[in-house]
VEXDOBA-535417 format. One record per residue: y, z, x of N, C-alpha, C, O in turn; residue in one letter; residue number from 1. Coordinates in steps of 0.1 Angstrom, whole numbers. Each point is the difference from the previous one (the first is absolute). Example, Ala and Ser with C-alpha at 12.3 -4.5 7.8 and 13.67 -1.06 7.14 Angstrom:
// VEXDOBA-535417
n.c2:-57; n.c3:78; n.c1:132; ca.c2:12; ca.c3:0; ca.c1:-9; c.c2:12; c.c3:0; c.c1:9; o.c2:0; o.c3:7; o.c1:10; rest:a; nr:1;
n.c2:11; n.c3:-14; n.c1:-14; ca.c2:11; ca.c3:0; ca.c1:9; c.c2:11; c.c3:8; c.c1:-8; o.c2:11; o.c3:1; o.c1:5; rest:s; nr:2;
This chain:
// VEXDOBA-535417
n.c2:239; n.c3:146; n.c1:-178; ca.c2:-4; ca.c3:-5; ca.c1:13; c.c2:-9; c.c3:10; c.c1:7; o.c2:2; o.c3:12; o.c1:1; rest:m; nr:1;
n.c2:-13; n.c3:-17; n.c1:5; ca.c2:-10; ca.c3:8; ca.c1:7; c.c2:6; c.c3:4; c.c1:14; o.c2:8; o.c3:-7; o.c1:6; rest:l; nr:2;
n.c2:-11; n.c3:19; n.c1:-2; ca.c2:5; ca.c3:5; ca.c1:14; c.c2:-7; c.c3:-9; c.c1:10; o.c2:-12; o.c3:-3; o.c1:-1; rest:p; nr:3;
n.c2:19; n.c3:1; n.c1:12; ca.c2:-6; ca.c3:-7; ca.c1:12; c.c2:-9; c.c3:9; c.c1:7; o.c2:3; o.c3:11; o.c1:2; rest:k; nr:4;
n.c2:-15; n.c3:-16; n.c1:1; ca.c2:-10; ca.c3:7; ca.c1:8; c.c2:-3; c.c3:-8; c.c1:13; o.c2:2; o.c3:-12; o.c1:0; rest:i; nr:5;
n.c2:-8; n.c3:19; n.c1:9; ca.c2:-4; ca.c3:-6; ca.c1:13; c.c2:-15; c.c3:-1; c.c1:0; o.c2:-7; o.c3:10; o.c1:-4; rest:y; nr:6;
n.c2:2; n.c3:-21; n.c1:10; ca.c2:-14; ca.c3:-2; ca.c1:1; c.c2:-4; c.c3:-2; c.c1:14; o.c2:7; o.c3:-6; o.c1:8; rest:i; nr:7;
n.c2:-18; n.c3:12; n.c1:-4; ca.c2:-6; ca.c3:-2; ca.c1:13; c.c2:-6; c.c3:-14; c.c1:0; o.c2:-11; o.c3:-1; o.c1:-6; rest:d; nr:8;
n.c2:17; n.c3:-8; n.c1:12; ca.c2:-4; ca.c3:-14; ca.c1:-2; c.c2:-14; c.c3:-3; c.c1:7; o.c2:-7; o.c3:-9; o.c1:-4; rest:t; nr:9;
n.c2:4; n.c3:17; n.c1:14; ca.c2:-13; ca.c3:-2; ca.c1:6; c.c2:-11; c.c3:4; c.c1:-9; o.c2:-10; o.c3:-7; o.c1:-2; rest:k; nr:10;
n.c2:11; n.c3:18; n.c1:-5; ca.c2:-9; ca.c3:5; ca.c1:-10; c.c2:-1; c.c3:-10; c.c1:-12; o.c2:-10; o.c3:-3; o.c1:-5; rest:k; nr:11;
n.c2:22; n.c3:-1; n.c1:1; ca.c2:1; ca.c3:-10; ca.c1:-11; c.c2:-7; c.c3:-12; c.c1:3; o.c2:-8; o.c3:-5; o.c1:-9; rest:w; nr:12;
n.c2:9; n.c3:0; n.c1:21; ca.c2:-7; ca.c3:-13; ca.c1:4; c.c2:-15; c.c3:3; c.c1:0; o.c2:-8; o.c3:-9; o.c1:-4; rest:k; nr:13;
n.c2:3; n.c3:21; n.c1:9; ca.c2:-14; ca.c3:3; ca.c1:1; c.c2:-6; c.c3:0; c.c1:-15; o.c2:-11; o.c3:-5; o.c1:-2; rest:q; nr:14;
n.c2:19; n.c3:12; n.c1:-7; ca.c2:-5; ca.c3:0; ca.c1:-14; c.c2:-1; c.c3:-13; c.c1:-6; o.c2:-9; o.c3:-3; o.c1:-7; rest:k; nr:15;
n.c2:19; n.c3:-5; n.c1:9; ca.c2:0; ca.c3:-14; ca.c1:-5; c.c2:-11; c.c3:-8; c.c1:6; o.c2:-6; o.c3:-8; o.c1:-8; rest:l; nr:16;
n.c2:3; n.c3:10; n.c1:20; ca.c2:-11; ca.c3:-7; ca.c1:7; c.c2:-13; c.c3:4; c.c1:-7; o.c2:-9; o.c3:-9; o.c1:-2; rest:n; nr:17;
n.c2:7; n.c3:21; n.c1:-1; ca.c2:-12; ca.c3:5; ca.c1:-7; c.c2:-1; c.c3:-7; c.c1:-14; o.c2:-11; o.c3:-4; o.c1:-5; rest:k; nr:18;
n.c2:22; n.c3:4; n.c1:-2; ca.c2:1; ca.c3:-6; ca.c1:-13; c.c2:-4; c.c3:-15; c.c1:0; o.c2:-7; o.c3:-6; o.c1:-8; rest:a; nr:19;
n.c2:12; n.c3:-1; n.c1:19; ca.c2:-3; ca.c3:-14; ca.c1:1; c.c2:-15; c.c3:-2; c.c1:3; o.c2:-6; o.c3:-9; o.c1:-6; rest:i; nr:20;
n.c2:1; n.c3:17; n.c1:15; ca.c2:-14; ca.c3:-1; ca.c1:3; c.c2:-9; c.c3:2; c.c1:-13; o.c2:-9; o.c3:-7; o.c1:-3; rest:d; nr:21;
n.c2:13; n.c3:17; n.c1:-5; ca.c2:-7; ca.c3:3; ca.c1:-12; c.c2:1; c.c3:-12; c.c1:-10; o.c2:-10; o.c3:-3; o.c1:-6; rest:f; nr:22;
n.c2:22; n.c3:-3; n.c1:5; ca.c2:2; ca.c3:-11; ca.c1:-9; c.c2:-9; c.c3:-12; c.c1:4; o.c2:-6; o.c3:-7; o.c1:-9; rest:s; nr:23;
n.c2:4; n.c3:5; n.c1:22; ca.c2:-8; ca.c3:-11; ca.c1:5; c.c2:-15; c.c3:3; c.c1:-3; o.c2:-7; o.c3:-9; o.c1:-4; rest:h; nr:24;
n.c2:3; n.c3:21; n.c1:6; ca.c2:-14; ca.c3:4; ca.c1:-3; c.c2:-3; c.c3:0; c.c1:-15; o.c2:-11; o.c3:-2; o.c1:-4; rest:k; nr:25;
n.c2:22; n.c3:3; n.c1:-4; ca.c2:-2; ca.c3:0; ca.c1:-14; c.c2:2; c.c3:-14; c.c1:-6; o.c2:1; o.c3:-2; o.c1:-12; rest:s; nr:26;
n.c2:1; n.c3:-8; n.c1:21; ca.c2:2; ca.c3:-14; ca.c1:-4; c.c2:13; c.c3:-2; c.c1:-9; o.c2:0; o.c3:-8; o.c1:-9; rest:n; nr:27;
n.c2:10; n.c3:16; n.c1:11; ca.c2:13; ca.c3:-2; ca.c1:-7; c.c2:7; c.c3:-12; c.c1:7; o.c2:1; o.c3:0; o.c1:12; rest:i; nr:28;
n.c2:3; n.c3:-10; n.c1:-20; ca.c2:6; ca.c3:-12; ca.c1:5; c.c2:13; c.c3:4; c.c1:8; o.c2:7; o.c3:9; o.c1:-4; rest:p; nr:29;
n.c2:-4; n.c3:-17; n.c1:14; ca.c2:12; ca.c3:1; ca.c1:7; c.c2:13; c.c3:-1; c.c1:-8; o.c2:9; o.c3:7; o.c1:2; rest:d; nr:30;
n.c2:-10; n.c3:-15; n.c1:-13; ca.c2:12; ca.c3:-1; ca.c1:-8; c.c2:3; c.c3:13; c.c1:-7; o.c2:12; o.c3:4; o.c1:-2; rest:s; nr:31;
n.c2:-22; n.c3:4; n.c1:-2; ca.c2:2; ca.c3:13; ca.c1:-6; c.c2:5; c.c3:10; c.c1:10; o.c2:9; o.c3:7; o.c1:-3; rest:i; nr:32;
n.c2:-15; n.c3:-8; n.c1:15; ca.c2:5; ca.c3:9; ca.c1:11; c.c2:15; c.c3:-3; c.c1:3; o.c2:7; o.c3:10; o.c1:3; rest:l; nr:33;
n.c2:-3; n.c3:-22; n.c1:-3; ca.c2:14; ca.c3:-4; ca.c1:3; c.c2:9; c.c3:6; c.c1:-11; o.c2:11; o.c3:4; o.c1:3; rest:e; nr:34;
n.c2:-15; n.c3:-5; n.c1:-15; ca.c2:8; ca.c3:6; ca.c1:-11; c.c2:1; c.c3:15; c.c1:1; o.c2:11; o.c3:5; o.c1:-2; rest:k; nr:35;
n.c2:-22; n.c3:1; n.c1:6; ca.c2:1; ca.c3:15; ca.c1:2; c.c2:9; c.c3:3; c.c1:12; o.c2:8; o.c3:9; o.c1:-1; rest:i; nr:36;
n.c2:-9; n.c3:-17; n.c1:12; ca.c2:8; ca.c3:2; ca.c1:11; c.c2:15; c.c3:-1; c.c1:-3; o.c2:9; o.c3:8; o.c1:4; rest:a; nr:37;
n.c2:-6; n.c3:-18; n.c1:-12; ca.c2:14; ca.c3:-2; ca.c1:-4; c.c2:5; c.c3:12; c.c1:-8; o.c2:12; o.c3:4; o.c1:2; rest:k; nr:38;
n.c2:-20; n.c3:1; n.c1:-11; ca.c2:4; ca.c3:12; ca.c1:-8; c.c2:2; c.c3:12; c.c1:9; o.c2:10; o.c3:8; o.c1:-1; rest:s; nr:39;
n.c2:-19; n.c3:-6; n.c1:11; ca.c2:1; ca.c3:11; ca.c1:9; c.c2:13; c.c3:-1; c.c1:9; o.c2:7; o.c3:10; o.c1:2; rest:i; nr:40;
n.c2:-5; n.c3:-22; n.c1:3; ca.c2:12; ca.c3:-2; ca.c1:8; c.c2:13; c.c3:2; c.c1:-8; o.c2:9; o.c3:7; o.c1:5; rest:i; nr:41;
n.c2:-9; n.c3:-12; n.c1:-17; ca.c2:12; ca.c3:2; ca.c1:-9; c.c2:3; c.c3:15; c.c1:-2; o.c2:11; o.c3:4; o.c1:1; rest:s; nr:42;
n.c2:-22; n.c3:3; n.c1:-4; ca.c2:1; ca.c3:14; ca.c1:-2; c.c2:5; c.c3:7; c.c1:12; o.c2:9; o.c3:9; o.c1:0; rest:f; nr:43;
n.c2:-15; n.c3:-12; n.c1:11; ca.c2:4; ca.c3:6; ca.c1:13; c.c2:14; c.c3:-2; c.c1:4; o.c2:8; o.c3:9; o.c1:4; rest:t; nr:44;
n.c2:-4; n.c3:-22; n.c1:-5; ca.c2:14; ca.c3:-3; ca.c1:3; c.c2:10; c.c3:6; c.c1:-9; o.c2:11; o.c3:4; o.c1:4; rest:v; nr:45;
n.c2:-14; n.c3:-2; n.c1:-16; ca.c2:9; ca.c3:6; ca.c1:-10; c.c2:0; c.c3:16; c.c1:1; o.c2:10; o.c3:6; o.c1:-5; rest:s; nr:46;
n.c2:-20; n.c3:0; n.c1:11; ca.c2:-1; ca.c3:14; ca.c1:-1; c.c2:1; c.c3:7; c.c1:14; o.c2:-1; o.c3:12; o.c1:1; rest:t; nr:47;
n.c2:1; n.c3:-20; n.c1:10; ca.c2:0; ca.c3:6; ca.c1:13; c.c2:11; c.c3:-5; c.c1:8; o.c2:7; o.c3:-10; o.c1:-3; rest:t; nr:48;
n.c2:-4; n.c3:16; n.c1:14; ca.c2:10; ca.c3:-4; ca.c1:10; c.c2:-7; c.c3:-5; c.c1:12; o.c2:-10; o.c3:6; o.c1:5; rest:s; nr:49;
n.c2:15; n.c3:-17; n.c1:1; ca.c2:-7; ca.c3:-5; ca.c1:13; c.c2:3; c.c3:10; c.c1:11; o.c2:11; o.c3:5; o.c1:1; rest:p; nr:50;
n.c2:-21; n.c3:-3; n.c1:7; ca.c2:1; ca.c3:10; ca.c1:12; c.c2:5; c.c3:-7; c.c1:13; o.c2:5; o.c3:6; o.c1:8; rest:d; nr:51;
n.c2:-8; n.c3:-19; n.c1:-7; ca.c2:2; ca.c3:-7; ca.c1:12; c.c2:8; c.c3:-13; c.c1:-3; o.c2:1; o.c3:-4; o.c1:-12; rest:t; nr:52;
n.c2:4; n.c3:-2; n.c1:22; ca.c2:7; ca.c3:-13; ca.c1:-2; c.c2:-9; c.c3:-11; c.c1:-5; o.c2:4; o.c3:-8; o.c1:-8; rest:e; nr:53;
n.c2:-16; n.c3:8; n.c1:12; ca.c2:-10; ca.c3:-10; ca.c1:-5; c.c2:-3; c.c3:2; c.c1:-14; o.c2:-1; o.c3:-10; o.c1:-8; rest:s; nr:54;
n.c2:0; n.c3:23; n.c1:4; ca.c2:-2; ca.c3:2; ca.c1:-15; c.c2:12; c.c3:-4; c.c1:-8; o.c2:-1; o.c3:-5; o.c1:-11; rest:e; nr:55;
n.c2:13; n.c3:8; n.c1:17; ca.c2:12; ca.c3:-4; ca.c1:-7; c.c2:1; c.c3:-15; c.c1:-2; o.c2:4; o.c3:-5; o.c1:-10; rest:k; nr:56;
n.c2:-8; n.c3:-2; n.c1:20; ca.c2:0; ca.c3:-15; ca.c1:0; c.c2:-10; c.c3:-4; c.c1:-12; o.c2:4; o.c3:-9; o.c1:-8; rest:l; nr:57;
n.c2:-16; n.c3:15; n.c1:8; ca.c2:-9; ca.c3:-4; ca.c1:-11; c.c2:5; c.c3:3; c.c1:-14; o.c2:-1; o.c3:-8; o.c1:-9; rest:f; nr:58;
n.c2:7; n.c3:20; n.c1:8; ca.c2:6; ca.c3:4; ca.c1:-13; c.c2:11; c.c3:-11; c.c1:-4; o.c2:0; o.c3:-4; o.c1:-11; rest:y; nr:59;
n.c2:9; n.c3:1; n.c1:21; ca.c2:10; ca.c3:-10; ca.c1:-3; c.c2:-6; c.c3:-13; c.c1:-4; o.c2:5; o.c3:-7; o.c1:-9; rest:d; nr:60;
n.c2:-15; n.c3:3; n.c1:16; ca.c2:-6; ca.c3:-13; ca.c1:-3; c.c2:-6; c.c3:0; c.c1:-14; o.c2:2; o.c3:-9; o.c1:-8; rest:m; nr:61;
n.c2:-9; n.c3:20; n.c1:4; ca.c2:-6; ca.c3:1; ca.c1:-13; c.c2:11; c.c3:0; c.c1:-11; o.c2:-2; o.c3:-7; o.c1:-10; rest:w; nr:62;
n.c2:12; n.c3:15; n.c1:12; ca.c2:11; ca.c3:1; ca.c1:-10; c.c2:7; c.c3:-14; c.c1:-2; o.c2:5; o.c3:-2; o.c1:-11; rest:k; nr:63;
n.c2:-5; n.c3:-6; n.c1:21; ca.c2:8; ca.c3:-13; ca.c1:-1; c.c2:-10; c.c3:-12; c.c1:-3; o.c2:5; o.c3:-11; o.c1:-2; rest:n; nr:64;
n.c2:-18; n.c3:14; n.c1:2; ca.c2:-9; ca.c3:-11; ca.c1:-2; c.c2:-2; c.c3:-3; c.c1:-15; o.c2:2; o.c3:8; o.c1:-9; rest:a; nr:65;
n.c2:-4; n.c3:-21; n.c1:6; ca.c2:-3; ca.c3:-4; ca.c1:-14; c.c2:-15; c.c3:2; c.c1:-2; o.c2:-8; o.c3:5; o.c1:9; rest:d; nr:66;
n.c2:3; n.c3:-8; n.c1:-21; ca.c2:-14; ca.c3:2; ca.c1:-4; c.c2:-10; c.c3:-6; c.c1:10; o.c2:-9; o.c3:6; o.c1:4; rest:k; nr:67;
n.c2:11; n.c3:-19; n.c1:-1; ca.c2:-9; ca.c3:-7; ca.c1:9; c.c2:0; c.c3:6; c.c1:14; o.c2:-10; o.c3:2; o.c1:7; rest:d; nr:68;
n.c2:22; n.c3:2; n.c1:-2; ca.c2:1; ca.c3:6; ca.c1:13; c.c2:-6; c.c3:14; c.c1:1; o.c2:-6; o.c3:3; o.c1:10; rest:e; nr:69;
n.c2:7; n.c3:4; n.c1:-21; ca.c2:-7; ca.c3:13; ca.c1:-1; c.c2:-15; c.c3:-1; c.c1:1; o.c2:-7; o.c3:8; o.c1:6; rest:r; nr:70;
n.c2:2; n.c3:-19; n.c1:-12; ca.c2:-15; ca.c3:-2; ca.c1:0; c.c2:-4; c.c3:-3; c.c1:15; o.c2:-10; o.c3:5; o.c1:4; rest:k; nr:71;
n.c2:18; n.c3:-13; n.c1:3; ca.c2:-3; ca.c3:-2; ca.c1:14; c.c2:1; c.c3:12; c.c1:8; o.c2:-9; o.c3:3; o.c1:9; rest:i; nr:72;
n.c2:19; n.c3:6; n.c1:-11; ca.c2:1; ca.c3:12; ca.c1:7; c.c2:-12; c.c3:9; c.c1:-3; o.c2:-5; o.c3:7; o.c1:9; rest:l; nr:73;
n.c2:1; n.c3:-6; n.c1:-21; ca.c2:-12; ca.c3:8; ca.c1:-4; c.c2:-12; c.c3:-5; c.c1:8; o.c2:-8; o.c3:8; o.c1:5; rest:a; nr:74;
n.c2:6; n.c3:-21; n.c1:-6; ca.c2:-12; ca.c3:-6; ca.c1:7; c.c2:1; c.c3:3; c.c1:15; o.c2:-10; o.c3:4; o.c1:6; rest:k; nr:75;
n.c2:22; n.c3:-5; n.c1:0; ca.c2:1; ca.c3:3; ca.c1:14; c.c2:-2; c.c3:15; c.c1:3; o.c2:-6; o.c3:3; o.c1:10; rest:t; nr:76;
n.c2:10; n.c3:6; n.c1:-18; ca.c2:-2; ca.c3:14; ca.c1:2; c.c2:-15; c.c3:3; c.c1:-1; o.c2:-5; o.c3:8; o.c1:8; rest:l; nr:77;
n.c2:-2; n.c3:-14; n.c1:-17; ca.c2:-15; ca.c3:2; ca.c1:-1; c.c2:-6; c.c3:-5; c.c1:13; o.c2:-9; o.c3:7; o.c1:5; rest:i; nr:78;
n.c2:13; n.c3:-18; n.c1:1; ca.c2:-6; ca.c3:-5; ca.c1:12; c.c2:4; c.c3:10; c.c1:12; o.c2:-9; o.c3:3; o.c1:8; rest:k; nr:79;
n.c2:21; n.c3:2; n.c1:-8; ca.c2:4; ca.c3:10; ca.c1:10; c.c2:-9; c.c3:12; c.c1:-1; o.c2:-4; o.c3:6; o.c1:10; rest:l; nr:80;
n.c2:2; n.c3:-1; n.c1:-22; ca.c2:-8; ca.c3:13; ca.c1:-2; c.c2:-14; c.c3:-3; c.c1:5; o.c2:-6; o.c3:9; o.c1:5; rest:i; nr:81;
n.c2:0; n.c3:-20; n.c1:-8; ca.c2:-14; ca.c3:-3; ca.c1:3; c.c2:-1; c.c3:-2; c.c1:15; o.c2:-11; o.c3:1; o.c1:5; rest:k; nr:82;
n.c2:21; n.c3:-4; n.c1:2; ca.c2:0; ca.c3:-3; ca.c1:15; c.c2:-4; c.c3:12; c.c1:8; o.c2:-1; o.c3:0; o.c1:12; rest:a; nr:83;
């Protein structure tokens, strides 16, 4: 089992926003971006601990979501990061 680490979520969001901008400039389809987001979220949820109640809620939602619900959560997170 990997040790739990803490992430500065503000910096994490900024880095993801840059990656999303790059993917759009590179004409990467949204479907690929969503798959990447799902992988990143799965990794983050399994290797980090939530710092706030809202992060804990998201972690719990992700852990209890089925495949289709995780796709929706990933799409929603991408929209949140782009906002």
